[in-house]
C-alpha positions in Angstrom: -25.9 -5.4 8.0 -27.5 -3.1 5.4 -28.8 -0.9 8.2 -25.3 -0.2 9.4 -24.6 1.4 6.0 -27.5 3.9 6.5 -25.1 6.5 7.9 -23.0 6.5 4.7 -23.8 8.4 1.5 -24.9 6.0 -1.2 -23.1 8.0 -3.9 -19.8 8.0 -1.9 -20.1 4.3 -1.3 -20.8 3.6 -5.0 -17.8 5.8 -6.0 -15.5 4.0 -3.5 -16.7 0.6 -4.7 -16.1 1.6 -8.3 -12.6 2.8 -7.5 -11.8 -0.3 -5.4 -12.8 -2.6 -8.3 -10.7 -0.5 -10.7 -7.7 -0.8 -8.4 -8.2 -4.5 -7.7 -8.5 -5.3 -11.4 -5.6 -3.2 -12.7 -2.6 -5.5 -13.4 0.8 -4.6 -11.9 2.4 -5.4 -15.3 3.3 -1.7 -15.9 5.2 -1.6 -12.6 7.3 -4.6 -13.7 7.8 -3.1 -17.1 9.1 0.1 -15.5 11.5 -1.8 -13.3 12.8 -3.7 -16.4 13.3 -0.4 -18.3 16.5 0.0 -16.2 19.7 -1.7 -17.3 20.5 -2.4 -13.7 17.6 -2.6 -11.3 19.6 -3.9 -8.3 18.3 -0.9 -6.4 15.0 -2.9 -6.0 15.7 -4.8 -2.8 12.4 -6.6 -2.4 8.8 -6.5 -3.7 5.4 -8.0 -3.1 2.0 -7.6 -4.5 -0.6 -6.5 -1.9 -3.1 -9.3 -2.0 -4.5 -10.3 1.3 -2.1 -9.9 4.2 -2.6 -6.1 4.5 0.2 -3.6 4.2 1.9 -4.6 7.4 1.6 -8.3 6.6 3.3 -7.9 3.2 6.0 -5.6 4.7 6.7 -8.3 7.3 6.9 -10.9 4.6 9.5 -8.9 2.7 11.6 -8.6 5.9 11.9 -12.3 6.4 15.4 -13.6 6.8 16.8 -10.1 7.2 17.9 -8.2 10.2 15.7 -5.3 9.3 12.5 -3.8 10.6 10.1 -1.2 9.1 7.8 1.6 10.1 4.7 2.5 8.2 4.4 6.3 7.9 1.8 6.7 5.2 -1.3 4.7 4.4 -3.0 5.3 1.0 -6.6 4.2 1.1 -9.9 4.7 -0.7 -12.5 7.1 0.7 -14.6 5.4 3.5 -12.2 2.5 3.8 -11.1 3.5 7.3 -14.7 4.1 8.6 -16.1 0.9 7.0 -13.1 -1.2 8.3 -13.7 0.1 11.8 -17.4 -0.5 11.6 -16.8 -4.1 10.4 -14.1 -4.9 13.0 -11.1 -5.0 10.7 -7.6 -3.9 11.9 -7.3 -0.8 9.7 -5.2 1.2 12.1 -2.7 -1.7 12.4 -2.5 -1.9 8.6 -3.6 -5.6 8.8 -6.8 -5.4 6.7 -6.9 -8.8 5.0 -9.4 -7.6 2.4 -6.6 -5.5 0.8 -6.0 -6.1 -2.9 -4.0 -3.6 -4.9 -0.6 -2.5 -6.1 3.0 -3.5 -5.4 5.0 -2.9 -2.2 8.6 -2.3 -3.3 11.7 -1.7 -1.2 14.0 0.7 -3.0 17.5 1.8 -2.2 17.1 5.3 -0.6 19.4 6.8 -3.2 17.0 5.8 -6.0 13.6 6.5 -4.4 13.0 9.9 -6.0 14.1 9.0 -9.5 12.2 5.7 -9.4 9.1 7.4 -8.2 9.3 10.0 -11.0 9.7 7.2 -13.6 6.7 5.4 -12.2 4.7 8.6 -12.3 5.8 9.4 -15.9 4.5 5.9 -16.9 1.1 6.8 -15.3 1.6 4.7 -12.2 0.5 6.2 -8.9 3.0 5.6 -6.2 3.7 6.7 -2.6 6.5 6.2 -0.1 4.7 4.4 2.7 7.5 3.8 5.1 11.1 3.4 6.1 13.3 0.4 6.6 15.1 0.4 9.9 17.2 -1.9 12.2 15.1 -1.7 15.3 14.2 -5.4 15.8 14.4 -8.0 13.0 11.1 -8.6 11.3 9.2 -5.9 13.3 6.7 -3.8 11.4 5.1 -0.9 13.3 2.8 1.9 12.4 4.0 5.4 13.2 2.1 7.2 15.9 1.9 10.1 13.4 0.9 8.0 10.4 -0.5 10.0 7.5 -3.7 8.8 5.9 -3.8 9.6 2.2 -7.1 9.3 0.4 -6.6 7.8 -3.0 -9.1 9.3 -5.6 -7.7 7.6 -8.8 -5.2 5.1 -9.9 
């Protein structure tokens, strides 16, 4: 396997590994503290930490027992994650990479998305709107044909 890495820049690999470790070892406690800074946080409809079922798997988990579906429109990822996942045979494009470990996936009432995102940012928490909840087919999670890939360079 080491020879398959020959086509990659060692310095880029090391930087990506360092960032991955930083992301995977950063607790989600500040996200929860931000949510609890509201008197009424009923605008949070569901949440899950991303720890092993991939973005699509956790989104599907959050949709259980609802009549809702979701579309993934943006995929934040570390530099080289897509290339390495494809080389190693993981389902990156389907957002089902099981090696994922990272932040929180939170379903927020659309009326509160911008304000909540701003509050997270003001508390030093990187955040992105990664998709939309729909009523296409209960439990269905699909990836947009025009999905945007966003390279994360810091947490």
